N, C-alpha and C positions, 0 to 999 in steps of 0.2 A: 766333885760338882756340888751344883749346891741342889738343893731341893726344894723342891717347890711346894708351893704354897697354895692349902684352897680358902680363898676369903669367901665369907658371907654376901649376901648381893647388903644388905644392912653396913656393913662395913664400905661397901661402893659407893652407896649413898648417903651415906653421913652430910652430917650438917653445911660443916666444908666445904664440900661436894655441891654439892647444891645453890651453897649462897655461889661460890666461885661459877658456876653453869649462869647461875641471875643475872653477876654482876656482867657477863661478859653478854650476856643476850641485854641490859637495860643501854651498854655498850653502846651495842651496835645500833638500837632504837637510837641514839644522842645522834651518831654519826650520822643515821637517815634523815633526822631533825636537820642536823647542820647543815647536810646537803640538802633535805630543801628549803628552810631559808636562804643561803645561798641564791639558788635558778629563782626565792623567790625575787632577794634584792635585787637581781641582776635585769631579768624581766620588767620589773619595777620603774629601774633605772634608764632599760633603755625608752620603753616609753612616755616615760617623762625626756628624754632625749625628742623622739622623735616629736610628741607636743611642742617641746622648745620650737625646732627647726623649722614644722608646722606656719605655726603662732608673728616668727621672728618677720618684722618686713623687711623688705625685701630692700637693696641701698640704692637709695632716689639716682635717678638719672643726673650726670659730674654736670652739663650744660645747664639746667634750672637748677643751683642751687640755686638758695636763698638762705636767710637765719632762720627763717621760719617755715622752712619745710624741715631742716637740720633739729629746728626745735620739733614737732613733729614726730620725724624718726626718731631723737632718741630717746622720746616718753616713748613709744613704743614699742622697740627692743629692750628697757626696762622693764614697760611693764612684764612686757615675754621673759622675759629673765629674771624678774620679782617671781610669778609664777609657780617656773620651771624650779625655781629655789623653795619656794613654801611647798609644792605639790614631795621634793625630796625630801623636806626637815621633817616633812608628815608621815607620809605613808614611809619610810626607809628609816633613817636617821636616829628619831623619834622612838618610831614602834620599835623595830627588824635590828638595828642595829643591841640593842640591850638584853633582847630577843640569843642572841648570835653566843652573845658575850657572852649567858645563864649557858649555855646550855651546850661553847666550848670550855668551858670553866666549870663544869660536871663533868662532863669527858675526860680534862686533863685531870680534874684530881681523881677521881675514879683510877684515872692508872694509874698516877705517881701513888694511891692507895698504898698499893700492892706492891711500891718498891724496884714496878719497873724500867718508870719513868726518866 
């Protein structure tokens, strides 16, 4: 039977152990940030879709179709679509996707540096 070794607290709390715990903590914070950003992206996307459907004009009646009415309908639907695309581009694509990419890059970079990945 092997002898039990008495270890001092200095050995237990050496810098290697503290750094490992610090990495785990920052990784957990990264996961929480990534989840928060994904939830933000989902909520903003849903709000933009609701806004789009509320501002999209209803289809004109088939009985009274003429080229002027169809042109107005086309212009209004294009305006609603362009507004939704611009909102998505501003609030999600240009602002939050780079943030999410940076967070995920950090998480997987830290994971990969330990040799886990």
